[in-house]
DOTORDREN-251553 format. One record per residue (C-alpha): residue number from 1; residue in three letters; x, y, z. Coordinates in pm, whole numbers, always signed. Layout:
k r px py pz
NUM ALA X Y Z
...
% end
This chain:
k r px py pz
1 MET +18652 -9131 +2847
2 ILE +18793 -9470 +2946
3 ALA +18932 -9518 +2590
4 ALA +19087 -9168 +2603
5 ALA +19248 -9234 +2933
6 LEU +19388 -9565 +2814
7 LEU +19525 -9403 +2508
8 ALA +19698 -9134 +2718
9 ALA +19838 -9385 +2950
10 ALA +19970 -9583 +2651
11 LEU +20130 -9277 +2503
12 ALA +20293 -9188 +2833
13 ALA +20432 -9534 +2882
14 ALA +20568 -9549 +2529
15 PRO +20940 -9532 +2506
16 PRO +21094 -9205 +2370
17 SER +21145 -9219 +1983
18 GLY +21477 -9031 +2012
19 THR +21708 -8844 +2245
20 ILE +21823 -8484 +2258
21 VAL +22174 -8483 +2422
22 VAL +22299 -8161 +2577
23 PHE +22661 -8110 +2665
24 THR +22723 -7835 +2909
25 GLN +22990 -7674 +3136
26 ASP +22943 -7440 +3428
27 GLY +23044 -7089 +3498
28 SER +23041 -6880 +3184
29 LEU +22781 -6627 +3064
30 ALA +22696 -6863 +2772
31 ALA +22633 -7151 +3020
32 ARG +22426 -6940 +3266
33 GLU +22204 -6795 +2992
34 PHE +22162 -7140 +2836
35 GLU +22060 -7302 +3166
36 SER +21817 -7015 +3257
37 VAL +21667 -6930 +2913
38 THR +21717 -7213 +2657
39 LEU +21712 -7533 +2863
40 PRO +21353 -7486 +2987
41 ARG +21237 -7441 +2626
42 LEU +21435 -7754 +2522
43 ARG +21260 -7953 +2793
44 ALA +20927 -7834 +2669
45 LEU +21015 -7922 +2314
46 ALA +21132 -8265 +2420
47 GLU +20822 -8339 +2609
48 GLN +20605 -8211 +2313
49 ARG +20787 -8430 +2053
50 GLY +20796 -8737 +2283
51 LEU +21178 -8729 +2306
52 ALA +21414 -8807 +2595
53 LEU +21654 -8534 +2707
54 GLU +21986 -8600 +2865
55 ILE +22230 -8351 +3014
56 LYS +22599 -8449 +3003
57 PRO +22865 -8236 +3184
58 ALA +23147 -8219 +2935
59 SER +23410 -8156 +3199
60 ALA +23358 -8515 +3311
61 GLY +23426 -8652 +2968
62 ALA +23304 -8584 +2614
63 PRO +23345 -8768 +2293
64 ALA +23627 -8650 +2075
65 ASP +23397 -8459 +1824
66 VAL +23243 -8251 +2105
67 HIS +23461 -7943 +2100
68 VAL +23241 -7676 +2261
69 THR +22952 -7629 +2499
70 PRO +22662 -7567 +2510
71 LEU +22619 -7826 +2237
72 LEU +22298 -7990 +2119
73 VAL +22292 -8343 +1969
74 TYR +22004 -8554 +1847
75 GLN +22008 -8933 +1793
76 ASP +21754 -9202 +1715
77 ALA +21738 -9527 +1518
78 ALA +21828 -9330 +1195
79 GLY +22167 -9194 +1327
80 ARG +22334 -8915 +1535
81 SER +22353 -8544 +1427
82 ILE +22523 -8239 +1593
83 PHE +22317 -7932 +1572
84 LYS +22503 -7677 +1350
85 GLY +22316 -7371 +1480
86 ARG +22286 -7126 +1760
87 TYR +22189 -7308 +2080
88 SER +21957 -7029 +2169
89 ASP +21753 -7071 +1856
90 VAL +21506 -7333 +1977
91 ASP +21273 -7269 +1683
92 ARG +21537 -7361 +1440
93 PHE +21641 -7659 +1646
94 ALA +21288 -7776 +1623
95 GLN +21310 -7753 +1251
96 PHE +21643 -7940 +1274
97 LEU +21482 -8221 +1452
98 ARG +21237 -8268 +1166
99 THR +21510 -8258 +910
100 VAL +21761 -8508 +1078
101 ARG +21488 -8761 +1162
102 SER +21442 -8802 +796
103 ALA +21802 -8731 +683
104 PRO +22066 -8739 +962
105 LEU +22372 -8523 +901
106 GLU +22694 -8679 +787
107 GLY +22911 -8489 +1039
108 GLU +23217 -8473 +805
109 PRO +23464 -8197 +859
110 VAL +23469 -7885 +648
111 HIS +23812 -7793 +484
112 TYR +23942 -7438 +498
113 ASP +24249 -7343 +302
114 ASN +24473 -7040 +361
115 THR +24278 -6901 +658
116 ALA +24321 -6765 +1012
117 VAL +24272 -7013 +1301
118 TRP +24235 -6964 +1674
119 ARG +24258 -7285 +1876
120 ARG +24096 -7280 +2215
121 GLY +24109 -7618 +2391
122 ARG +23962 -7866 +2151
123 SER +23781 -7594 +1958
124 VAL +23884 -7457 +1632
125 VAL +23766 -7106 +1552
126 ILE +23803 -7011 +1185
127 ALA +23817 -6655 +1052
128 PRO +23793 -6648 +674
129 ILE +23907 -6306 +547
130 LYS +23751 -6119 +254
131 VAL +23899 -5790 +131
132 THR +23686 -5642 -145
133 SER +23810 -5432 -428
134 LEU +23927 -5081 -368
135 THR +23643 -4836 -458
136 GLY +23636 -4455 -490
137 THR +23926 -4272 -653
138 LEU +24189 -4528 -757
139 PRO +24563 -4419 -725
140 PRO +24790 -4397 -1030
141 ARG +24927 -4736 -1160
142 TYR +24692 -4922 -912
143 ASP +24751 -5299 -907
144 GLU +24450 -5464 -759
145 ASN +24601 -5811 -711
146 ALA +24903 -5653 -527
147 PHE +24680 -5432 -311
148 LEU +24446 -5718 -208
149 ASP +24744 -5947 -121
150 ARG +24919 -5678 +86
151 ALA +24600 -5579 +258
152 ARG +24522 -5942 +354
153 ARG +24874 -5990 +484
154 ALA +24834 -5675 +700
155 VAL +24519 -5799 +842
156 LEU +24684 -6123 +940
157 ALA +24972 -5927 +1095
158 GLY +24721 -5748 +1314
159 PHE +24614 -6069 +1480
160 THR +24752 -6195 +1806
161 ARG +24517 -6480 +1871
162 PHE +24454 -6613 +1517
163 HIS +24728 -6750 +1312
164 TYR +24755 -6816 +935
165 THR +24705 -7180 +853
166 ALA +24739 -7334 +518
167 ARG +24475 -7596 +578
168 VAL +24246 -7692 +860
169 ASP +23954 -7922 +910
170 ALA +23663 -7785 +1124
171 GLY +23423 -8035 +1274
172 PRO +23058 -7993 +1321
173 SER +23091 -7849 +1666
174 ASP +23366 -7595 +1558
175 ARG +23297 -7224 +1491
176 ALA +23363 -6974 +1210
177 PHE +23347 -6592 +1206
178 TYR +23382 -6431 +859
179 MET +23562 -6101 +848
180 ASP +23486 -5865 +564
181 PHE +23695 -5548 +493
182 HIS +23562 -5289 +239
183 PRO +23822 -5025 +151
184 TYR +23741 -4684 -18
185 ARG +23972 -4406 -123
186 ASP +23854 -4048 -153
187 PRO +23994 -3799 -402
188 SER +24231 -3653 -130
189 GLY +24408 -3982 -95
190 LYS +24248 -4075 +237
191 LEU +24157 -4449 +285
192 PHE +23841 -4560 +478
193 VAL +23797 -4927 +566
194 SER +23452 -5047 +669
195 THR +23426 -5376 +845
196 ALA +23180 -5654 +929
197 ILE +23172 -5989 +1099
198 TYR +22937 -6272 +1011
199 SER +22873 -6581 +1223
200 VAL +22885 -6921 +1051
201 PHE +22527 -6969 +1164
202 ASN +22402 -6666 +954
203 CYS +22620 -6551 +669
204 VAL +22372 -6271 +569
205 GLU +22308 -6066 +884
206 PRO +22629 -5940 +1053
207 VAL +22698 -5990 +1416
208 TYR +22914 -5682 +1414
209 GLN +22954 -5401 +1158
210 ARG +23125 -5071 +1140
211 PHE +23012 -4885 +823
212 ASP +22909 -4541 +969
213 GLU +23259 -4489 +1135
214 PRO +23512 -4682 +926
215 LEU +23875 -4683 +1021
216 SER +24077 -4425 +820
217 GLY +24425 -4327 +736
218 ASP +24655 -4207 +452
219 TYR +24629 -4442 +161
220 ASN +25019 -4453 +131
221 SER +25015 -4622 +466
222 PHE +24717 -4849 +395
223 GLU +24871 -5155 +540
224 ASP +24868 -4976 +880
225 VAL +24497 -4920 +847
226 PHE +24421 -5290 +757
227 ARG +24645 -5408 +1038
228 ASP +24444 -5197 +1291
229 ALA +24128 -5319 +1130
230 GLY +24225 -5688 +1171
231 LYS +24317 -5631 +1534
232 MET +23984 -5462 +1591
233 LEU +23782 -5744 +1435
234 GLU +23980 -5998 +1629
235 ASP +23893 -5832 +1958
236 GLU +23536 -5820 +1857
237 VAL +23535 -6196 +1785
238 ALA +23700 -6255 +2126
239 GLN +23409 -6068 +2284
240 LEU +23147 -6254 +2081
241 VAL +23281 -6600 +2176
242 VAL +23238 -6514 +2560
243 GLY +22943 -6271 +2556
244 SER +22720 -6302 +2246
245 ARG +22357 -6249 +2320
246 VAL +22233 -6426 +2021
247 GLY +22395 -6768 +2065
248 ASP +22748 -6731 +1921
249 ALA +22918 -6752 +2265
250 PHE +23058 -7086 +2379
251 ASP +23291 -7259 +2624
252 PRO +23572 -7471 +2471
253 VAL +23610 -7819 +2594
254 GLY +23962 -7852 +2744
255 GLU +24222 -8055 +2565
256 LYS +24281 -8268 +2883
257 VAL +23911 -8364 +2921
258 PRO +23871 -8748 +2883
259 LYS +23736 -8865 +2542
260 PRO +23501 -9155 +2608
261 THR +23314 -9299 +2310
262 TRP +22945 -9220 +2273
263 GLU +22877 -9583 +2377
264 GLY +23093 -9526 +2690
265 LEU +22853 -9244 +2789
266 GLY +22563 -9468 +2752
267 LEU +22464 -9317 +2415
268 ALA +22505 -9610 +2184
269 LEU +22296 -9605 +1863
270 PRO +22058 -9888 +1811
271 LYS +22220 -10159 +1601
272 ALA +22052 -10069 +1277
273 ALA +22172 -9711 +1308
274 ALA +22517 -9800 +1410
275 GLU +22560 -9995 +1101
276 ALA +22443 -9719 +882
277 ASP +22614 -9433 +1071
278 GLY +22837 -9228 +843
279 ALA +22628 -9325 +534
280 VAL +22320 -9103 +622
281 ALA +22149 -8806 +464
282 ARG +22117 -8994 +124
283 ARG +21758 -9102 +151
284 VAL +21625 -8757 +70
285 ALA +21708 -8643 -279
286 LEU +21684 -8281 -385
287 GLY +21509 -8215 -724
288 THR +21605 -7961 -978
289 LYS +21306 -7728 -1003
290 TRP +21188 -7521 -707
291 THR +20905 -7269 -667
292 ILE +20875 -7000 -400
293 GLU +20591 -7071 -157
294 ASP +20339 -6808 -32
295 ALA +20412 -6672 +313
296 ALA +20191 -6790 +589
297 PRO +20037 -6522 +813
298 GLU +20289 -6577 +1087
299 ASP +20590 -6577 +866
300 PRO +20827 -6289 +840
301 PRO +20799 -6080 +517
302 ARG +20920 -6259 +209
303 LEU +21094 -5932 +100
304 GLY +21150 -5655 +344
305 PHE +21310 -5326 +266
306 ARG +21435 -5007 +444
307 PHE +21650 -4716 +377
308 ALA +22002 -4701 +502
309 PRO +22058 -4562 +857
310 PRO +21974 -4300 +984
311 LEU +21674 -4315 +755
312 ASP +21586 -4680 +831
313 THR +21248 -4571 +998
314 TYR +21138 -4563 +631
315 ASN +21068 -4926 +581
316 GLY +20817 -5183 +456
317 GLU +20765 -5500 +267
318 VAL +20665 -5652 -63
319 ARG +20387 -5886 +27
320 VAL +20362 -6092 -302
321 VAL +20688 -6257 -416
322 SER +20717 -6539 -676
323 GLY +20974 -6703 -865
324 THR +21171 -7026 -929
325 ILE +21518 -7166 -878
326 THR +21671 -7425 -1095
327 LEU +21953 -7618 -932
328 GLY +22256 -7745 -1102
329 LYS +22328 -8109 -1218
330 GLY +22229 -8355 -946
331 GLY +22050 -8089 -741
332 THR +22358 -7889 -643
333 LEU +22420 -7513 -611
334 ALA +22689 -7509 -869
335 GLY +22534 -7381 -1191
336 ALA +22204 -7292 -1017
337 THR +22001 -7008 -1170
338 GLY +21673 -6848 -1070
339 THR +21427 -6567 -1106
340 LEU +21264 -6363 -833
341 ILE +20957 -6155 -916
342 ALA +20822 -5888 -685
343 THR +20467 -5766 -746
344 THR +20493 -5377 -698
345 GLY +20128 -5341 -628
346 SER +20179 -5538 -304
347 VAL +20431 -5291 -170
348 THR +20337 -5152 +162
349 MET +20495 -4916 +415
350 GLY +20213 -4936 +672
351 ASN +20045 -4609 +577
352 LYS +19769 -4590 +317
353 THR +19853 -4237 +196
354 LEU +20217 -4308 +172
355 ASP +20147 -4643 -1
356 ALA +19937 -4477 -259
357 GLU +20214 -4216 -331
358 VAL +20476 -4486 -364
359 LYS +20266 -4718 -590
360 ASP +20114 -4458 -821
361 LYS +20374 -4195 -859
362 MET +20715 -4373 -788
363 LEU +20659 -4735 -889
364 LYS +20388 -4666 -1160
365 ILE +20241 -5007 -1089
366 VAL +19992 -4987 -1377
367 GLU +20263 -4960 -1633
368 PHE +20532 -5165 -1447
369 PRO +20343 -5432 -1229
370 SER +20662 -5614 -1125
371 ALA +21034 -5594 -1060
372 THR +21248 -5885 -1140
373 PHE +21592 -6018 -1029
374 THR +21752 -6294 -1257
375 LEU +22030 -6478 -1097
376 ASP +22339 -6570 -1299
377 PRO +22452 -6941 -1291
378 LEU +22646 -6981 -965
379 PRO +23009 -7082 -1007
380 PRO +23135 -7435 -994
381 SER +23318 -7356 -671
382 THR +23001 -7293 -483
383 ALA +22990 -7514 -174
384 PRO +22754 -7808 -174
385 MET +22427 -7811 +3
386 LYS +22380 -8018 +325
387 PHE +22064 -8074 +528
388 GLY +22064 -7908 +860
389 ALA +22331 -7654 +786
390 PRO +22318 -7316 +610
391 VAL +22549 -7282 +303
392 PRO +22673 -6934 +215
393 PHE +22711 -6807 -143
394 THR +22730 -6482 -328
395 GLY +22524 -6440 -635
396 THR +22535 -6190 -922
397 GLY +22253 -6114 -1165
398 ARG +22035 -5853 -1326
399 PHE +21771 -5634 -1151
400 GLU +21503 -5478 -1363
401 MET +21252 -5224 -1246
402 LEU +21066 -4929 -1410
403 GLY +21206 -5033 -1753
404 ASN +21567 -5011 -1646
405 ALA +21820 -5272 -1545
406 VAL +22129 -5277 -1330
407 PRO +22374 -5547 -1222
408 LEU +22324 -5662 -873
409 THR +22513 -5874 -614
410 VAL +22341 -6054 -338
411 ASN +22490 -6222 -22
412 ALA +22280 -6532 +62
413 GLN +22258 -6856 +229
414 VAL +22045 -7170 +161
415 GLU +21958 -7455 +384
416 PRO +21766 -7777 +280
417 VAL +21517 -7882 +544
418 ILE +21245 -8129 +589
419 ALA +20895 -7970 +623
420 GLU +20607 -8092 +848
421 ASP +20465 -8286 +567
422 GLY +20796 -8490 +535
423 THR +20905 -8334 +207
424 PRO +21212 -8127 +156
425 ARG +21220 -7749 +130
426 LEU +21492 -7487 +48
427 GLU +21515 -7196 +286
428 VAL +21695 -6908 +131
429 HIS +21801 -6586 +314
430 ALA +21948 -6313 +100
431 THR +22035 -5933 +137
432 PHE +22138 -5671 -115
433 ARG +22164 -5293 -160
434 LEU +22011 -5094 -428
435 ARG +22075 -4731 -533
436 ILE +21736 -4586 -653
437 ALA +21827 -4252 -810
438 ASP +22029 -4372 -1102
439 PRO +21905 -4520 -1330
440 PHE +21546 -4557 -1170
441 GLY +21499 -4175 -1120
442 LEU +21347 -4234 -774
443 LYS +21369 -3975 -491
444 GLY +21408 -4107 -145
445 PRO +21312 -3941 +182
446 ASP +21467 -3607 +299
447 GLY +21793 -3680 +477
448 PRO +22169 -3721 +426
449 SER +22324 -3871 +116
450 PRO +22382 -4154 +34
451 ALA +22136 -4293 +288
452 ASN +21843 -4124 +114
453 ASP +21942 -4295 -215
454 THR +22026 -4642 -68
455 MET +21773 -4914 -5
456 LEU +21850 -5243 +198
457 PHE +21653 -5548 +110
458 ASP +21611 -5868 +311
459 ALA +21466 -6174 +136
460 ARG +21353 -6478 +327
461 LEU +21219 -6742 +91
462 ARG +21089 -7095 +127
463 LEU +21083 -7317 -183
464 ARG +20897 -7626 -267
465 GLY +21018 -7878 -527
466 GLN +20803 -7898 -833
% end
């Protein structure tokens, strides 16, 4: 008992091994929710990890690279890292702490070319625009390049806050909202434009989407439709940055706020770290071969699925998913390939009778025990991976099931992290849509088309280096 008490006293007296720094401002919805909901959880996390926690009011002064609040920063003898994630996601911040204590982030700016920019105080809000190819009934003498160029210009013309910028550098505390526009022309010549917005913190799950009620108009006036769509998405972003419930809201730090150094705020790095600052995140190398880990009982499904709304009450998961990813030269995404194998016998929708019907009559699991997705090599332009920040990419490949194969496109992001055992992992989140009637000959639930023929998949994979 005496020894245990002495040990507890020694641990209590030991200096913190690192510091969580929180920059805040008062008054906004984001600030109030952070203070009441997130800050208590951060205090508990700091105490659990043996870390100091300091609150810094940004209005009194903030270093030049602090552009928004609430903003979370971690520093220790290894260096200083700004958290590139939603301040409300304390679980991910806990993972971030493990990562940056082994491999602090470099904090270098990200370059964006030919994009839309909204400057609010010190903050830079980026809106990369993606207009997909026109689908449906194409008009006579259709020129895709001309259509996409005019559509993009029309989107930009609809903005009143964002402005076209040839090149901009976004720092680690800046924000980006990706705007997607999906045009479709029906046989009568009517244009429909479906839209979605993705946060820089999650490039897979949209923070806003309008697929069921797309904007519409005459195709001959398609620029008007895109102009209205651009204005609508800009207004949605303006709402997200002040009222997001998932952690995308923020308060910009004013341009006239003093810019003391970190040292001037009493946040100097230890000498060893100060000398190495700016040359970090190089101690942990990423290998080439990676294997999908089995899911732990508390993990979300490795591969979940559901039918498109309004039939999304039909949903389930594939419990056994395996496969490998081979990174490109030097452990990069460029040139990366991979294979994902879903064991069809592990499919479940939570009902034994329905599961038996699906496995035996639809998926024919005895004859076809697995379905496979093979990823094509990612293009050289794919962004490099960085510890502590998700990197978006679009992959194409071949999906094989029931003896048939179709091309497939996946929207994904990957983030290198440090696991509890101190070794790196790759966390991959990807989504894709699959039509099941042709060529697979599967019949979906009773309901409207195309929802009864469209399945939405959500893959959350964790990979260990071989």
